[in-house]
C-alpha positions in Angstrom: 16.5 3.5 -22.9 14.1 1.4 -20.6 10.5 3.0 -21.0 8.4 3.8 -17.8 6.2 1.2 -16.9 2.7 2.4 -16.3 1.4 -0.3 -13.6 -3.0 0.2 -13.0 -4.6 -1.7 -10.0 -7.1 -4.6 -11.0 -9.6 -5.3 -8.1 -11.6 -7.5 -11.1 -11.5 -9.1 -14.1 -13.6 -6.4 -15.6 -10.6 -3.9 -14.3 -8.0 -5.9 -15.7 -9.4 -5.8 -19.2 -10.4 -1.7 -18.5 -6.1 -1.3 -17.4 -5.2 -3.4 -20.5 -7.4 -1.9 -23.2 -6.0 1.5 -22.0 -2.3 1.5 -22.0 -1.2 -0.6 -19.0 2.2 -2.4 -19.2 1.8 -4.4 -16.4 -1.3 -4.9 -13.4 -1.2 -6.0 -10.2 -3.7 -7.8 -8.4 -4.7 -9.9 -5.1 -5.8 -13.8 -5.1 -8.0 -15.3 -3.3 -5.8 -14.5 0.0 -2.5 -12.8 1.6 -3.3 -9.7 -0.2 -4.0 -6.5 1.5 -7.1 -5.4 -0.3 -9.2 -8.4 1.3 -12.2 -6.4 0.5 -11.4 -5.8 -3.5 -13.1 -8.6 -5.7 -10.4 -10.2 -6.1 -9.0 -13.4 -8.5 -10.1 -17.2 -7.5 -7.6 -19.4 -8.8 -9.3 -19.7 -12.0 -9.4 -15.7 -12.6 -5.9 -15.2 -11.9 -4.7 -18.0 -14.6 -6.5 -16.5 -16.5 -5.8 -13.2 -16.0 -2.1 -14.5 -16.1 -2.5 -15.7 -20.0 -4.9 -12.2 -20.7 -2.2 -9.8 -19.9 0.8 -12.0 -21.3 -1.4 -12.3 -24.9 -1.1 -8.3 -24.9 2.1 -8.4 -23.9 1.5 -7.1 -20.2 3.1 -8.2 -17.2 1.0 -8.9 -14.1 2.2 -8.5 -10.4 0.7 -10.8 -7.6 -0.3 -9.0 -4.1 0.9 -11.3 -0.9 1.6 -8.3 0.6 0.1 -9.1 4.5 1.6 -10.5 7.2 0.9 -13.9 7.9 0.6 -16.3 10.9 2.4 -19.3 12.0 -0.9 -21.4 10.2 -0.8 -20.0 6.8 2.9 -19.6 5.7 3.4 -23.1 5.0 0.3 -22.8 2.5 2.4 -20.2 0.5 3.8 -22.3 -1.9 1.2 -24.3 -2.4 -0.9 -21.1 -3.2 1.5 -19.8 -5.5 2.6 -22.9 -7.1 -0.2 -22.9 -10.2 0.3 -19.4 -10.8 3.8 -19.8 -10.7 3.9 -22.2 -13.8 1.7 -20.5 -15.3 3.9 -17.4 -15.7 3.2 -15.0 -12.7 5.6 -12.1 -13.3 6.3 -11.0 -10.2 5.1 -11.2 -6.1 4.7 -8.1 -4.2 5.6 -9.2 -0.9 6.0 -7.7 2.8 6.5 -10.5 5.1 10.3 -11.9 5.7 8.7 -15.2 6.1 7.1 -15.4 2.9 10.6 -13.6 0.8 12.2 -16.8 2.1 9.6 -19.4 1.5 9.2 -17.7 -2.4 13.1 -17.6 -3.0 13.4 -21.0 -2.0 10.6 -22.6 -3.7 10.8 -20.2 -6.9 13.6 -19.4 -7.2 12.8 -17.6 -10.8 10.1 -15.4 -10.4 10.6 -11.7 -9.2 10.0 -10.5 -5.9 8.8 -6.9 -5.4 9.2 -5.2 -1.8 6.1 -4.2 -1.2 5.2 0.0 0.3 4.2 -2.2 3.5 8.0 -3.3 4.1 8.4 0.8 4.8 11.9 0.9 3.1 12.4 4.4 4.1 16.5 4.6 2.9 19.1 2.6 1.8 19.9 -0.3 4.5 16.2 -1.1 3.9 16.5 -1.5 0.5 20.0 -3.1 0.3 18.1 -5.7 2.5 15.6 -6.4 0.0 18.5 -6.3 -2.6 20.2 -9.0 -0.6 17.0 -11.6 -0.3 16.5 -11.3 -3.9 13.9 -8.6 -4.5 14.2 -7.0 -8.0 12.2 -3.9 -7.1 11.5 -1.6 -4.2 8.1 0.1 -3.2 9.3 2.7 -1.0 7.6 4.6 1.6 5.0 6.9 -0.2 6.5 9.8 2.6 10.1 9.8 0.8 11.3 12.9 -1.4 12.3 12.7 -5.1 16.3 13.4 -3.8 15.5 10.2 -1.3 14.5 7.9 -4.2 17.0 9.0 -6.6 19.6 8.3 -3.6 17.8 4.7 -3.2 18.3 3.6 -6.6 22.0 5.2 -7.1 23.1 3.0 -4.5 20.8 -0.5 -4.8 20.3 -0.1 -9.1 17.1 -1.7 -7.3 13.5 -0.8 -10.1 11.5 1.6 -8.2 7.9 1.5 -8.0 6.2 4.6 -6.6 2.7 5.4 -6.5 1.4 8.8 -8.6 -2.1 8.8 -8.3 -4.8 7.8 -5.7 -5.5 7.4 -2.1 -2.5 8.6 0.2 -2.3 6.9 3.8 -2.1 9.4 6.8 0.5 7.0 8.5 3.5 5.7 7.4 2.2 2.0 5.1 3.0 -0.9 7.7 3.1 1.0 10.8 -0.7 1.3 11.2 -2.3 -0.2 14.2 -4.9 2.2 14.4 -7.6 -0.1 12.3 -6.4 -3.0 13.9 -6.5 -1.8 17.4 -10.0 0.0 17.8 -12.2 -2.5 15.3 -9.9 -5.9 15.1 -9.5 -5.2 11.5 -5.5 -4.9 10.5 -4.2 -2.7 7.5 -1.0 -5.6 7.9 -3.8 -8.1 6.8 -5.3 -6.1 4.3 -8.4 -5.0 6.0 -8.0 -1.9 6.7 -11.3 -0.3 8.0 -10.1 3.2 6.4 -10.3 4.8 10.4 -8.0 7.8 9.5 -11.3 9.1 7.2 -13.3 9.7 10.3 -14.1 13.1 12.4 -11.6 13.9 14.7 -11.0 16.7 16.9 -7.9 18.7 18.3 -7.5 19.4 21.4 -4.6 21.0 23.8 -5.0 21.3 27.6 -8.7 21.5 26.9 -8.9 24.2 24.2 -9.8 23.1 21.0 -6.9 23.7 18.0 -8.9 22.7 14.5 -11.4 25.5 13.1 -14.9 24.6 13.0 -15.9 22.0 10.1 -12.1 21.0 9.7 -12.6 17.6 11.4 -11.0 15.1 9.0 -7.9 15.8 10.5 -6.2 12.2 9.3 -7.3 12.4 5.9 -5.2 13.1 3.4 -6.6 14.3 -0.4 -5.8 12.0 -3.3 -2.3 12.1 -5.1 -1.8 13.4 -8.7 1.4 13.6 -10.1 1.1 14.4 -13.8 2.7 17.2 -13.4 5.8 15.6 -11.7 6.3 12.9 -14.2 9.2 14.3 -16.1 10.9 14.5 -12.5 9.5 10.9 -11.4 10.7 9.6 -14.4 14.4 12.2 -14.3 15.0 10.6 -10.4 14.7 7.3 -11.1 11.4 5.9 -10.8 10.9 2.7 -13.1 7.3 2.1 -12.7 4.8 4.6 -12.0 1.8 2.8 -9.9 -1.8 3.5 -9.8 -3.7 3.1 -6.8 -7.1 1.7 -6.5 -7.7 -1.9 -6.6 -11.1 -0.9 -4.7 -11.9 1.2 -7.4 -14.4 0.7 -10.4 -13.4 -0.3 -14.1 -14.4 3.0 -14.9 -11.8 4.8 -12.9 -8.8 2.0 -13.6 -9.3 2.7 -17.4 -9.5 6.8 -17.4 -6.6 7.0 -14.6 -4.6 4.7 -16.9 -5.4 6.2 -20.2 -4.4 9.7 -19.1 -1.4 8.3 -17.3 -0.2 6.8 -20.1 -0.7 9.4 -22.4 2.4 11.7 -20.3 4.5 9.1 -20.1 4.0 8.5 -24.1 4.4 12.6 -24.3 7.7 12.7 -22.3 9.2 9.8 -24.0 8.5 11.4 -27.3 10.6 14.4 -26.7 8.1 16.6 -27.2 7.9 19.7 -24.9 5.7 18.4 -22.1 2.3 20.1 -21.3 -0.6 18.9 -19.3 -3.8 19.6 -20.9 -6.3 21.2 -17.7 -9.1 18.9 -19.3 -6.8 15.9 -18.4 -7.0 17.3 -14.8 -10.6 18.0 -14.9 -11.2 14.9 -16.0 -9.3 12.6 -12.5 -10.7 15.5 -10.8 -14.4 14.3 -11.6 -13.6 10.8 -11.5 -12.1 10.9 -8.0 -11.0 13.7 -5.7 -11.3 14.7 -2.1 -11.1 18.7 -1.9 -8.6 18.9 -4.8 -5.5 16.6 -5.3 -1.9 16.4 -4.1 1.5 16.0 -5.5 2.4 13.9 -2.3 5.8 14.0 -0.6 8.0 14.2 -3.1 8.9 17.4 -3.3 7.5 18.6 0.4 8.3 16.8 3.6 4.1 17.8 5.0 1.8 20.2 4.9 -1.9 21.4 6.1 -2.2 21.8 1.6 -1.9 18.1 1.6 -4.9 17.1 4.2 -8.7 17.1 3.2 -9.8 18.5 6.1 -13.7 19.4 5.6 -14.3 15.9 3.8 -12.9 12.8 3.4 -14.7 11.2 0.3 -15.2 12.8 -2.9 -15.7 16.0 -3.7 -15.8 16.8 -7.6 -15.5 19.5 -9.1 -16.8 23.5 -8.6 -20.3 24.0 -10.3 -21.2 27.5 -9.3 -22.8 29.3 -6.1 -26.6 29.3 -4.9 -27.5 32.6 -6.4 -31.4 32.0 -4.7 -33.5 29.6 -3.4 -37.6 29.8 -3.7 -39.4 26.9 -2.3 -38.2 24.1 -3.7 -37.1 25.6 -6.8 -32.9 26.8 -6.3 -31.2 29.2 -8.7 -27.3 29.3 -9.9 -25.3 30.1 -13.0 -23.6 27.4 -14.3 -19.7 27.6 -14.1 -19.4 24.4 -16.3 -21.3 22.5 -18.6 -24.2 20.2 -16.7 -25.8 17.4 -18.5 -28.4 14.7 -17.8 -28.2 12.7 -15.0 -25.5 14.7 -13.5 -25.5 14.8 -9.5 -24.8 18.4 -7.4 -24.2 18.3 -3.9 -24.4 21.3 -1.5 -22.7 21.1 1.5 -24.4 22.4 5.2 -22.9 24.0 7.9 -23.9 21.3 10.2 -22.3 18.4 8.1 -25.4 17.5 6.1 -25.7 17.4 2.6 -28.4 18.6 -0.1 -28.2 16.4 -3.1 -30.1 17.0 -7.0 -30.0 16.0 -10.3 -30.0 17.8 -13.4 -33.0 16.8 -15.6 -31.6 18.3 -18.5 -28.6 19.9 -20.6 -27.4 23.3 -19.3 -24.3 25.1 -21.1 -21.5 27.1 -18.9 -23.3 30.7 -18.0 -26.7 29.1 -18.2 -29.0 30.0 -15.3 -29.7 26.8 -14.4 -33.2 26.3 -12.0 -33.6 22.7 -10.3 -36.1 21.0 -8.1 -35.3 19.5 -4.7 -36.2 18.5 -1.0 -35.0 19.7 1.9 -33.9 23.3 0.5 -34.5 25.7 3.7 -31.3 25.5 4.8 -29.8 26.9 1.7 -28.7 30.3 1.6 -27.0 32.1 -1.2 -23.3 31.8 -2.1 -23.2 28.4 -1.2 -20.7 26.3 -3.1 -22.0 23.8 -5.7 -19.9 20.7 -6.8 -20.8 18.4 -9.5 -20.0 14.4 -7.8 -21.4 12.6 -10.3 -20.6 13.5 -14.5 -23.1 11.3 -16.1 -21.6 12.1 -19.5 -18.3 11.4 -18.5 -19.4 8.3 -17.0 -21.1 6.7 -19.9 -18.0 7.5 -22.2 -15.9 5.4 -19.9 -18.5 2.6 -19.6 -18.5 2.9 -23.6 -14.9 2.6 -23.7 -14.5 -0.2 -22.0 -16.5 -2.2 -24.8 -13.9 -2.4 -26.7 -11.7 -5.0 -27.1 -8.3 -5.0 -27.1 -6.7 -6.3 -29.7 -2.3 -7.3 -30.7 -1.0 -5.7 -33.4 0.0 -8.1 -35.8 1.3 -8.5 -39.5 0.8 -11.4 -41.8 1.2 -13.3 -45.3 -0.9 -15.9 -46.8 0.5 -17.7 -49.8 -1.8 -19.7 -52.0 -0.9 -21.9 -55.2 -3.1 -24.1 -57.2 -2.3 -27.6 -56.3 -1.2 -26.9 -52.8 -1.9 -26.3 -49.5 -2.4 -22.3 -48.5 -0.1 -20.9 -45.7 -0.7 -18.1 -43.5 2.1 -16.6 -41.5 1.5 -14.7 -38.7 4.2 -12.1 -37.2 3.8 -10.9 -33.9 7.0 -8.7 -32.4 9.5 -10.8 -33.3 7.4 -14.3 -32.8 6.3 -16.0 -35.9 4.1 -18.6 -36.9 3.3 -20.6 -40.3 0.0 -22.8 -40.1 -1.3 -24.6 -43.1 -4.5 -24.8 -44.8 -6.5 -26.7 -46.9 -5.3 -27.4 -50.7 -6.1 -24.8 -52.9 -7.6 -25.8 -56.4 -7.6 -24.2 -59.8 -10.4 -21.9 -60.5 -12.7 -23.6 -63.2 -15.1 -20.1 -62.7 -14.4 -17.4 -60.7 -11.1 -16.9 -59.5 -9.9 -15.5 -55.7 -9.0 -12.2 -56.3 -6.1 -10.6 -53.9 -9.0 -8.4 -52.5 -11.3 -11.0 -51.6 -9.0 -13.4 -49.6 -7.3 -10.1 -47.6 -11.0 -9.2 -46.6 -11.6 -12.8 -45.1 -8.2 -13.1 -43.8 -9.0 -9.6 -42.0 -12.2 -10.3 -40.5 -10.6 -11.1 -37.2 -13.9 -10.0 -35.2 -13.7 -10.6 -31.7 -10.4 -12.7 -31.9 -7.5 -11.2 -29.9 -6.1 -10.3 -32.9 -5.8 -7.0 -35.8 -3.9 -6.9 -38.8 -2.0 -4.0 -39.5 -0.5 -5.3 -42.7 -1.3 -8.3 -45.1 0.5 -9.4 -48.2 -1.3 -12.1 -50.5 1.0 -13.8 -52.6 -1.4 -15.3 -55.1 -0.2 -17.8 -58.2 -2.2 -18.6 -60.9 -6.1 -18.8 -60.8 -7.0 -20.1 -57.7 -10.4 -21.4 -56.0 -10.5 -21.7 -51.8 -13.7 -22.1 -50.0 -14.7 -19.0 -48.0 -15.0 -21.2 -45.3 -11.6 -22.9 -45.6 -10.1 -19.5 -45.5 -11.8 -18.5 -42.0 -10.6 -21.7 -41.1 -6.8 -21.1 -41.9 -7.1 -17.7 -40.1 -8.5 -19.6 -37.0 -5.9 -22.0 -36.8 -3.2 -19.4 -37.0 -4.5 -17.1 -34.5 -4.5 -20.5 -31.9 -1.3 -21.5 -32.9 -0.4 -17.6 -32.2 -1.8 -17.6 -28.8 -0.4 -21.0 -27.4 3.4 -19.5 -28.9 2.7 -16.5 -27.0 1.9 -17.9 -24.0 4.2 -20.4 -23.9 7.0 -18.0 -23.9 5.9 -17.3 -20.3 5.1 -20.8 -19.0 7.1 -22.5 -16.5 8.2 -25.9 -15.5 6.6 -27.8 -12.8 8.0 -26.4 -9.3 10.4 -28.8 -7.8 11.1 -27.8 -4.3 11.4 -28.9 -0.8 10.9 -27.4 2.2 10.9 -27.8 5.9 8.0 -28.3 7.5 6.8 -25.0 9.1 4.9 -26.4 11.4 7.4 -28.0 13.1 7.0 -26.5 17.0 10.0 -26.2 19.0 9.5 -26.2 22.4 9.6 -23.6 24.9 12.3 -22.9 27.3 11.5 -20.0 29.1 12.1 -18.4 32.9 9.8 -19.4 35.5 9.4 -15.8 36.5 10.1 -13.0 34.0 11.3 -9.9 34.6 10.4 -6.4 35.1 11.7 -4.2 32.4 10.3 0.3 32.0 10.2 1.7 28.8 10.3 5.7 28.9 9.4 7.9 26.1 10.2 10.6 28.2 13.2 10.8 30.7 10.9 12.9 33.5 10.3 9.8 35.0 13.0 8.5 35.6 14.1 9.5 39.1 10.9 7.7 40.1 12.0 4.4 37.6 15.5 4.3 39.6 14.0 3.3 42.7 12.1 0.5 41.9 13.5 -2.3 42.9 12.2 -4.9 40.4 12.8 -2.7 37.6 15.7 -4.8 36.3 16.1 -3.0 32.7 15.3 0.5 31.5 15.2 1.5 27.9 15.2 5.1 26.9 14.6 7.3 23.8 17.5 7.5 21.5 16.5 11.2 21.5 16.3 11.3 25.1 19.6 9.7 25.8 21.3 12.4 23.0 19.6 15.5 24.7 21.2 14.2 28.4 23.9 11.5 28.1 24.2 11.2 31.9 21.0 9.5 32.3 22.6 6.5 30.9 25.6 6.2 33.6 22.6 7.3 36.2 20.9 3.9 35.4 24.1 2.1 35.3 25.2 3.2 38.8 21.6 2.3 39.8 22.2 -1.2 38.8 20.2 -1.1 36.3 20.8 -2.5 32.4 20.0 0.1 29.6 18.2 -0.3 26.4 18.0 2.2 23.9 15.3 2.7 21.5 16.2 3.8 18.0 13.5 5.9 16.3 10.0 4.0 14.8 11.4 5.6 11.2 14.8 6.4 9.6 15.1 8.4 7.2 18.2 11.1 5.8 17.6 13.4 9.3 17.4 10.1 11.5 20.2 8.3 9.6 22.5 11.4 10.5 21.3 11.0 13.6 22.2 7.8 14.2 25.8 8.6 13.0 26.3 11.0 15.1 25.3 9.0 18.4 27.0 6.3 17.4 30.0 6.5 20.1 27.0 7.0 22.8 25.5 3.8 21.3 28.3 2.1 20.9 29.9 3.3 24.5 29.8 1.3 27.9 26.6 2.5 29.3 24.6 0.8 27.0 23.7 -2.8 27.2 21.2 -3.5 24.2 20.0 -2.0 21.0 16.5 -1.7 20.6 15.5 -1.6 16.4 12.2 -0.6 15.2 13.0 -1.0 11.9 14.3 -3.2 9.2 16.7 -0.4 8.4 18.5 0.1 11.2 19.1 -3.5 11.8 21.3 -3.6 8.3 22.6 0.0 10.1 23.8 -2.1 12.9 25.3 -4.7 10.9 27.2 -2.7 8.2 28.2 -0.6 11.6 29.4 -4.4 13.0 27.8 -3.4 16.2 28.7 -5.4 19.2 25.7 -5.0 21.6 23.1 -7.5 22.2 20.2 -6.3 19.9 15.9 -6.6 20.6 13.6 -5.9 17.8 10.5 -4.0 18.7 6.6 -5.2 17.8 7.0 -3.9 15.0 9.9 -5.5 13.3 7.2 -7.8 12.2 7.9 -12.0 12.9 4.1 -13.1 12.7 5.8 -16.9 11.5 8.7 -18.8 12.5 9.8 -18.6 8.9 10.0 -14.6 9.4 11.9 -15.1 12.8 14.5 -17.6 11.2 15.1 -15.2 8.3 15.9 -12.1 10.4 17.9 -14.1 12.4 20.0 -15.1 9.3 20.0 -11.5 7.8 21.8 -10.1 11.3 24.0 -12.9 11.3 23.7 -13.2 15.1 20.7 -13.7 17.9 18.2 -11.3 18.3 15.9 -11.2 20.8 12.1 -10.3 19.6 9.5 -8.4 21.2 6.1 -10.6 20.6 3.7 -8.9 18.0 1.0 -6.7 19.2 -1.6 -8.2 17.1 -1.7 -11.8 17.6 -3.5 -13.5 20.3 -2.8 -15.5 22.9 -2.5 -19.2 21.0 -1.1 -17.5 18.0 2.1 -16.1 20.4 2.2 -19.9 22.0 3.2 -20.7 18.0 5.7 -19.0 17.2 7.5 -20.2 20.5 10.0 -17.5 21.1 12.0 -17.8 24.2 13.3 -14.7 26.1 11.1 -12.5 24.3 9.8 -9.2 25.7 6.2 -8.8 26.0 4.3 -5.5 26.7 2.4 -5.9 29.9 1.1 -2.6 30.2 1.7 0.5 27.4 -0.2 2.9 25.1 0.5 1.3 22.3 1.0 3.7 19.4 -1.7 3.6 16.4 0.3 5.9 13.8 3.4 7.1 12.5 3.3 10.0 10.7 5.2 12.5 8.6 2.6 15.0 8.8 1.9 17.3 11.6 -1.3 18.4 13.7 0.1 21.1 15.3 1.6 22.3 11.5 -1.6 21.8 10.0 -3.8 23.8 12.7 -1.7 26.4 14.4 1.1 25.9 13.0 4.8 24.8 13.7 6.3 25.8 16.8 9.3 23.5 16.7 9.0 22.0 20.0 8.4 18.4 21.3 5.0 18.2 22.7 1.3 16.7 23.5 -1.9 17.0 21.9 -5.1 14.8 22.0 -7.6 13.7 19.2 -10.9 13.3 20.0 -12.9 11.0 17.8 -17.0 11.5 17.4 -17.4 9.3 20.6 -15.6 11.5 22.6 -12.2 8.9 22.9 -9.1 10.6 23.3 -6.0 9.5 21.3 -2.9 11.3 22.5 -0.6 12.9 19.9 3.3 13.4 20.1 5.1 16.1 18.0 8.5 14.6 17.6 10.3 17.3 15.8 13.5 15.9 15.6 13.2 14.3 12.7 9.6 15.9 12.2 7.1 13.4 12.5 3.9 12.9 14.8 3.5 9.5 16.6 -0.9 8.7 17.9 -1.1 6.7 20.8 -4.4 5.1 22.1 -6.0 6.7 25.3 -6.4 3.6 26.4 -3.4 1.8 28.0 -3.2 -2.0 27.0 -2.6 -3.9 30.8 -3.0 -8.1 30.8 -2.5 -8.2 34.3 -5.8 -10.5 34.7 -4.0 -12.7 31.8 -0.7 -13.3 34.3 -1.0 -17.2 34.0 -1.8 -17.0 30.4 1.2 -15.0 29.9 3.5 -16.9 32.1 2.9 -19.7 29.6 4.3 -17.6 26.7 7.7 -17.7 28.9 8.3 -14.2 28.4 11.9 -13.2 29.1 10.8 -9.8 30.2 7.4 -8.1 30.6 7.8 -4.4 29.1 5.7 -1.9 31.1 5.7 1.2 28.7 5.3 4.7 30.0 4.5 7.4 27.9 2.7 10.6 29.4 2.1 9.3 32.6 2.3 11.2 35.8 4.4 9.7 38.6 1.5 8.8 40.5 0.2 7.0 37.4 3.4 4.9 36.7 4.2 4.1 40.0 0.8 2.4 40.7 1.4 0.8 37.1 4.3 -0.6 38.5 2.8 -1.9 41.9 0.5 -3.5 40.4 3.1 -5.4 37.8 4.6 -7.0 41.1 1.8 -7.4 43.0 0.3 -9.4 40.2 3.8 -11.3 39.9 4.0 -12.1 43.5 0.6 -14.0 43.0 -1.4 -11.1 44.6 -5.2 -9.1 43.0 -4.3 -5.9 41.8 -6.0 -3.3 40.3 -5.2 -0.6 37.7 -5.9 3.1 38.9 -7.2 3.7 35.4 -11.2 3.5 34.7 -10.6 2.1 31.2 -8.0 -0.5 29.5 -7.9 -2.8 26.8 -6.3 -6.3 26.4 -5.3 -5.2 23.0 -5.4 -8.7 20.7 -4.3 -10.8 23.4 -7.6 -12.4 23.3 -9.5 -11.8 20.4 -7.0 -11.4 17.5 -7.3 -10.1 14.2 -8.7 -12.0 11.4 
């Protein structure tokens, strides 16, 4: 039976050592570029080569994250970046970008490819694509249930790598543009600013829906699944992934140790029982108001969210009993240690922090000195946010050195060179030593020899067994025995590492910078995209709107709107859902007759899942890939067309600036000219988490601490939320540059605009295309990334 892998994060060399020391089977890390944690310490080339050797010496694997979307100027450097790591024996790369997958497969065919969770694989069709592209493992979306994971495993046979501990994103990974569009720091580029951890309020028609103090509406609790491990493994999970490349080595080491313990317990066949002290230790390390077991056994829920605070809460240690001047009294609900940091949250969001100067036992009456205590009241809860003794123990444990267990045999005979044989697993080395002489006085005993050889000191090995075969009375200097041991260890190290080394990569890759000419349309057409069909009667009167995009949800509810569009002389594109899971897949199958019917000219896919589904349905319609089907470089676009087997129209990426869009050289592409851009799509529901589920599609508004609005759409069919930027994208003033991109269509995307607002946008767009000045009726709008771009 294949053992389940414990996969630990390594944001630094110290964290890597902590992971290996505490039983990780593999580590994942980032290099100097291309990784989705740009703000971790990460590894330069020298450190990364060392990391590969270090892990392999102890029989562990190293996976390198190159899981960002790559711009055209970057993709050509990927092979050169990976080459030294490939030759050193890198075990796998974790990838998001389709262009990167193509380059890696062509240049390094012997290296495993793991599909990052950033790829948003949510079902069997996305996983089939991963396998088709040469991937051996998929990290599915965190939102998938155990049943969905099991189905992917059964269908594809791919290794399943699933997150078991650490931070959860509010949005489906790979679909979040919030940090990007609000602050220029793209999660797709490893630079997420954590905007979801900021406070928000929720409103509907001017009424505030969230309760006082519950402001962190987009902040999930951290994941912890030690109680669910048997079910995870039983449903086909091959690798248990711990999140935390930004965390300290003490965190990495402790979490890895605990998960190693429970994987071993499960695989031993003994009674699986979780020690509450282990759970408490994990809580002490980091928790946001407790843990959640994630989406494995539920679709969403308020109990998964950390509504009161976005950062570490610690554990409960007591309630305020009284405050006298600068003294606070309470009864300890846990043992307290010297240096422990305690925290009390006030109603206004402020916090009082105290440090324990002494040791207290559970049940003791505690009196602590502090400042700014006047707002404290009896009954307020006290939490320990730093357990000093736990921190010290974790730090002390990291001072130990990882050592590989070996067996040995030393043979010494008078007049012959000593020999040391060492076995590590299936590997055996034999090293000759100095010439042994007959003893003149005191001969060496077996005990003396074993004592010297087993003094492994700071080496990477430790003898679990050493046999000494001595023939006669012999003499050999202690220095010679030490040298023999050093030579044997050196040769063993060399042989262990040699197993994973690869021959120099021999590849010829096409010049990815060759730029095709742009053959565009002199005057692009106007197209209109509708989230809500209520605007359709108005839009059908717009002469210059040649094509109308309708949501499949809307079209399925009222199929007649498709024929109405055709009768009005409009072409029709049907937009598929942004996320496809089991309910959406059933919906797509039920809608196939409509999609393949005569009233649909084109189908807009918003995920790779949908693209493969259409291919398997042998769809004969034209296909448009929306901008969340990411192609930030021409190699990705080439790969996408190759996957589908025929031409695909593209939508220009929303995160690239003008110069970067020019580099792509797309022809007949869609260009987002106006619209409230979706920032997030989430399996969570703001309605359900605030006032309760009412099973009705509706709009609500999130308001941030600066009073800025974001629109929340409840999509009950499929049960998910979309969050839109409150400021619409509008590129009317950039029309000259837009024309230079030669798009086939300028898309006007309407979400919750009134008829008057939508008509004003349409008129302004027409006037701009005619070379006339025009203004929007809205006071605020954004140009997105068209000018500034992303890092």
